C-alpha positions as CSV (number, residue, x, y, z in Angstrom):
1,M,-11.4,-21.7,15.4
2,S,-9.3,-18.6,14.8
3,D,-10.8,-15.6,13.0
4,L,-7.2,-15.3,11.5
5,T,-5.7,-15.5,8.2
6,Q,-2.8,-17.1,8.8
7,V,0.3,-16.9,6.4
8,E,3.3,-20.1,6.2
9,L,6.9,-17.6,5.6
10,L,9.4,-19.3,3.9
11,W,13.3,-18.2,3.5
12,L,15.8,-20.6,2.8
13,E,18.5,-18.8,0.8
14,K,19.3,-19.0,-2.7
15,R,15.8,-21.3,-3.1
16,I,12.4,-20.4,-1.8
17,E,11.5,-16.7,-0.3
18,N,7.9,-16.8,0.9
19,R,7.1,-13.2,2.1
20,I,4.3,-10.7,2.9
21,R,4.9,-7.4,0.6
22,F,2.7,-5.1,2.6
23,G,-0.5,-5.8,4.9
24,R,-0.7,-5.1,8.7
25,I,-0.5,-8.3,10.4
26,V,-1.8,-8.4,13.8
27,E,-0.3,-11.6,15.0
28,E,3.6,-13.5,14.5
29,T,5.1,-17.2,15.5
30,I,8.0,-17.5,15.0
31,I,8.5,-21.1,14.3
32,D,12.6,-21.1,13.2
33,P,15.1,-19.4,11.8
34,R,13.5,-20.0,8.4
35,R,9.5,-20.3,8.9
36,R,7.3,-17.9,10.7
37,V,3.4,-17.4,10.7
38,V,1.7,-13.5,10.6
39,S,-1.8,-13.4,10.8
40,F,-4.0,-11.6,9.3
41,A,-8.1,-10.0,10.7
42,P,-10.8,-10.8,8.8
43,G,-10.7,-8.4,6.2
44,S,-7.6,-6.8,5.4
45,I,-5.3,-6.3,3.1
46,F,-1.7,-8.0,2.2
47,A,0.7,-9.0,-0.9
48,F,2.1,-12.2,-1.4
49,V,4.5,-13.0,-2.7
50,R,6.5,-16.3,-3.3
51,W,9.9,-16.7,-5.4
52,T,11.3,-20.6,-5.4
53,S,14.5,-21.6,-7.6
54,N,16.5,-24.4,-8.8
55,D,20.1,-25.3,-10.1
56,F,19.2,-23.7,-13.4
57,G,17.5,-20.9,-12.2
58,T,13.8,-19.3,-11.3
59,V,11.3,-21.8,-11.0
60,I,8.5,-19.2,-9.7
61,S,7.8,-16.3,-9.2
62,R,4.2,-15.4,-7.8
63,I,2.5,-12.1,-6.0
64,D,-1.4,-12.8,-5.2
65,I,-3.4,-9.9,-3.4
66,L,-5.9,-11.3,-0.4
67,R,-8.5,-9.9,1.5
68,A,-8.8,-11.5,4.5
69,V,-11.8,-14.1,5.2
70,A,-13.7,-14.4,8.6
71,A,-13.8,-18.0,9.9
72,G,-17.0,-20.1,8.3
73,Q,-16.4,-17.6,5.1
74,R,-15.9,-18.6,1.3
75,C,-12.6,-18.1,0.0
76,A,-10.4,-19.3,-2.7
77,T,-7.4,-21.8,-1.2
78,V,-4.1,-20.1,-1.6
79,P,0.0,-22.7,-0.9
80,Y,0.1,-21.9,2.8
81,V,-2.5,-19.6,3.6
82,R,-5.2,-20.9,6.3
83,P,-8.4,-20.9,5.2
84,G,-7.0,-19.3,2.2
85,G,-8.2,-15.7,1.3
86,D,-10.3,-14.1,-1.3
87,I,-8.2,-13.6,-4.0
88,L,-7.7,-9.5,-5.4
89,L,-5.0,-10.6,-8.0
90,R,-2.7,-13.8,-8.4
91,L,0.3,-12.7,-11.6
92,S,3.4,-14.9,-12.0
93,G,5.6,-15.5,-14.2
94,W,8.5,-11.9,-13.3
95,P,7.8,-9.6,-15.6
96,K,4.1,-9.3,-14.5
97,V,5.6,-10.6,-10.3
98,E,7.9,-7.1,-10.9
99,R,5.2,-4.9,-12.7
100,V,2.4,-5.5,-9.6
101,L,6.1,-4.6,-7.4
102,Q,6.3,-1.2,-9.4
103,L,3.3,0.4,-8.8
104,I,3.1,-1.0,-5.0
105,D,5.9,1.6,-4.2
106,V,4.1,3.8,-6.8
107,I,1.0,4.0,-4.9
108,E,3.2,4.0,-1.3
109,A,4.9,7.0,-3.4
110,L,1.7,8.6,-2.4
111,G,2.3,8.3,1.0
112,I,-0.5,4.9,0.9
113,D,-0.9,2.4,1.6
114,P,-1.2,0.1,-0.2
115,A,-3.0,-2.1,2.0
116,D,-6.2,1.0,2.1
117,A,-6.1,1.1,-1.8
118,A,-9.3,-0.2,-3.6
119,P,-9.7,-3.7,-4.0
120,D,-11.0,-2.9,-7.0
121,Y,-7.6,-1.3,-8.3
122,W,-6.5,-5.2,-7.5
123,H,-8.7,-6.6,-10.2
124,H,-8.3,-3.7,-12.6
125,V,-4.3,-4.9,-12.3
126,H,-5.1,-8.3,-12.0
127,N,-7.1,-8.4,-15.8
128,R,-4.9,-5.5,-17.7
129,L,-1.1,-7.6,-16.4
130,S,-3.2,-11.0,-17.2
131,V,-3.7,-9.4,-21.2
132,N,-0.3,-7.5,-21.0
133,E,-1.8,-4.6,-21.1
134,A,-0.6,-1.7,-18.9
135,P,-3.1,-0.7,-15.6
136,R,-4.2,3.0,-15.0
137,T,-2.0,3.9,-12.2
138,Y,-3.4,4.8,-8.5
139,T,-3.8,8.7,-8.1
140,K,-4.6,10.5,-4.5
141,S,-8.2,11.0,-6.5
142,R,-8.6,7.7,-7.0
143,H,-8.1,6.9,-3.6
144,Q,-10.3,9.7,-2.0
145,A,-12.9,8.4,-4.5
146,W,-13.3,4.8,-2.9
147,L,-12.2,6.2,1.2
148,H,-15.7,8.4,0.2
149,R,-17.4,5.5,-1.6
150,K,-16.5,3.5,1.1
151,R,-18.2,6.0,4.3
152,I,-21.1,6.0,2.5
153,S,-22.1,2.4,1.4
154,P,-23.4,0.3,3.9
């Protein structure tokens, strides 16, 4: 059994788009021009975006920010993700998904890889957007505090 978390990505023009918004891919397998499987090391954080439409418009718009788990570790199941992941953020509906994508852009504009952002921040964003409240923006000082906390915690 592999210790990697695998995510199946699919792209069917104007119908289905499953993609990774950020994260450090350690392995990739191309199945065909429309499908591939990407893998993440245990403990790494990634954003998985799913969008589906039909003849009448968007059916699903969802973003999951997950922490990859090691084999045998407890995890939540997520469609297209094997074995699953530790869910840091899970939101659906285009307005909320769009807001998360904007927050990711802000983090990148600071010169920070969103995969390195504090996991607690993604919980905060999930909780605030779930109740239609504005989340705090991620800052360099918050990121420095996270890196310091990570260094001194076992």
